[in-house]
N, C-alpha and C positions, 0 to 999 in steps of 0.2 A: 526579570529573573523571579520576581514574586509569583507571576503567573506560572512560570515553569516549575518552581518548587511546589506550587499548589497542585500540580498534576499527580504528585506522589509516585507510586510504582506504575510504570508504563509498560503496557504490552502492545506491540505492533504486530499486525497480521497482514501479510502481503502476498502477492502472487508469484513474483519472479525476483531473483537477485537484481538489485539496483532500484526496485520500486521503493524500498525502505529508505534509501539514501536520497533519491530525488524528492520524495514527498515528505520525509520527516527526518532527514539527516541532521538539520539544525536543531530540531526539537530534541532528538536523542542526545546529541552532544551537550546541549545546554542542561538537559535533565541529569546526565551523568555528572556534569560539573557541579550541579546543585546537590549532589549526593544521593540522587534517586536511583532506584533499581530500574533497569530497562531490559526487557526481554523481547527478542525479535523472533517471529515465526514466518517461514517462507514455504509456500504451498508446493512450488515446483523448482527444479534446478535450472529452468530457462534454457533447456537443451535445443530448442528450436529458434533461439534468438540469433540467427545469422543469415546473411545473404549469400554465404559461401559454404554450403553444406559439404562440399568435397574436402575443403580444408578443415572444416569443423563438423565432423559427424557427431551425432547426438551424444554418444557416450563420452567422447573426448571433450565436447563443449560443456557438458554437465560437470565433469571433473574440474575443468578450468574455472567455471563460474563458482563452484563451491570454494575454491581457493581464493578467488577474487573477493567473494563475499566475506570470507573470514578476515582478509586484510582490510576490507572496507570497514567492517564493524570494529576492528582493532583501532583504527584511526579515530572512530567516534567514541571509543571507550566502552563499547558494548561487549560483554563477555558471555552472555547467555543467548543461545540460538537453538531453534528447533526446525527441522524439516518435516513437512507433511508427506512428501514423497510422491505427489501426484504428477501426471504427465503434462508437460508444457503444451498449452493449446487445447487441453481436454478437461479443464476444471468444470465446465458446464455439463460434462457427462458423468461426473462423480455423483453417486447417490447423496443428495443433500443431507439426509439424516446422519449418514456416516461421517461426513466432514464436520457437520455441526457438533456431533458428539465428541470428535477428537479435539476440536478447539475448546469445547466446554470443559474437557478434562484438563487442558492447559490452564484455562481460566481458574478452575478450581484449585490447581496446584500453585499458581502464581498469586492469586487474589489481588488483581490489579486495582488501582484507584482510577486509572484511565486506560482505555483501549483505543488505539488509533488504527484506522484501516481505510479502505475505499468507501465512497458513497455508492448509491444505487447505479449511478452513471459509470462507475469504474474509472473515473477521472478522464481517461482517454477513449472510453467506449470499448476497450478490450474485453471480450467475454470472460477471460480468466479473472480479470480485475473485478468484474461485476459479480461473478460467482463467489469469489472470496469475500467481497463486501457483504453479500447476502448471508453467507455462512456465519460470518463474524457477528453480524447484528443479531442473528437468531441465537448464537451461542451466548452472547452477552445477556440476552433476555432470559435464557434458560439458567445460566450458571453464575453470573457475576454477582458480587455483593450489591446490595441496594444502592450503596453510595457511588458505585462505579459510573464514570462518564464514558460514553462512546463518542469519540470525535472522528468525523469522516473527512478525508481530504477533499478540498474544494478549490475551484478556480474563480478568481474575481474577474469581473468584466474589464477592469483596468488592465490587469495582466494579459488577458486574452487579446485586447486591442493593441497593447504595446508590442506584443510578440507574435502577432498574427502572421507576418511575412516569414519569420523564422519557423514557426510551427507548420505553416503550409509547405515550406521548402523541404522540411525533414519528415513530412507525413507523420507528425506526432499524434494526431487524432484520427479516429475512425470518422468517415463522412457523417455529418450531422452533429458532431461534437466539436468543442466542449460545451457542457452545460455550465453557465456562469452564475455566480451568486453575488448578491449585493453585499457591500461592506457591512451593512446593518444586520445581515444574517449570520455573520461569522461569530463563532465562539472563541476563536484564537487566530490571530494573524501575526506571524513573525516576519519581520524584515531583518535579515541576519546582519549582525555587526561584522566588520571586516575580518576579525580574528576567527569568528565562528564560520563565516562564509568560506574563508580559506581552508579551514578544516573540512568543511563539507565537500568542497571541490577536490581536495586531496583524497577523500574517501571515495568519491565518484571516479576519480582517475584510477584508483586501485582496481576498479572493474573495467579494465582496459579493453576487454573483448567487446564491450558495449559502448564505451565512451571515448576511446582514443581518437578514432576518426572524427567524431563529432567535435571534440575539443580542438583538434588540429584545424578543422574546417572553419569553425566559428571564431577561433582565437580565444585565448584564456580569459581576457577581460569580458568579452561579450558572453561567453559561456557562464562565467561567474554571475554576471548580472541576471542572466536568464533563470538561474536556480536560486536566487537570493530570497525569494518569498515562499513561505509555507502557510497555507490557510486551511482552516478546519471549521466545519459546522457541527453543532450538536445533533446527534442522530435522532430520528423519529422512532417510535416504538416498532419493534420487529414482530412479524408473525411467528407463531409457534410452529416449529418444523419437526416432523417425525421421520422415521425410516421409510415411510410410504409416500412422502412428499416429493414432488418434482416441479421443475420450473418450466412453465409454458411460455416458450419464447414468442410464439405468434401473438399471444394476448398479454405478454409481459405481466404474468401473475403466477403465484403459487397454485398448484393443484395437489390434491391428496387422495389416494385411493380409498382412504378410510374416513374422510371428512367431507362434508358438503363444501363445494367450492366457494360458496358465498361467505364462509366463515374465515377464509384466508385472504389477507390483503395482497 
């Protein structure tokens, strides 16, 4: 709890409803219990998050997931939330300068002590996750107070090995992922106590369009064990991003129409 209290005001920036609960639900709940302010930002409504688009057309699913996210955050005690309003599956097409500027405005308004988001790998390899992680790192570099810590969600080798069969069964990761980190690289590693874990599972269960089938298939106990760990690394410095920057997927680097490529990492 001393570590959690030391996070101060927390701003989480994520791609889809349920990212925040899976990757930082315990952190958010514990931070709120410690009396800290927690603000959550979600880039998209997750309207493509279904294998049954006839039952769940995009508009209907977006509305449903907005309600589910509200209920999820209520369980965690989080009362401040912002949507960025981008299209699910298209974050990597958003002009980076625009997205960075919007997140920077929120950082300027919230003045967080800690920002949590995806690392460069996007946790699962999802392009939306990767884009949001890039935007957030650049926005922190541009707008955050000097004291602000940027923590990026990470996967440990032990967790990846323990849950490999489950992860493969449910296609959790894009081929070639996850990228695993050593315990010594972590800035924060939470193994949730039973009360906080139960609260996190309840929050995830509130997002039933995404989790009900998974919980039923895995069983409540295995599902809880699967989501019991949350790990974060301290971010490396981000490149400066302007309105003319774009992400070169083929070469995995930033490019800018107004800046020599060698100056962007």
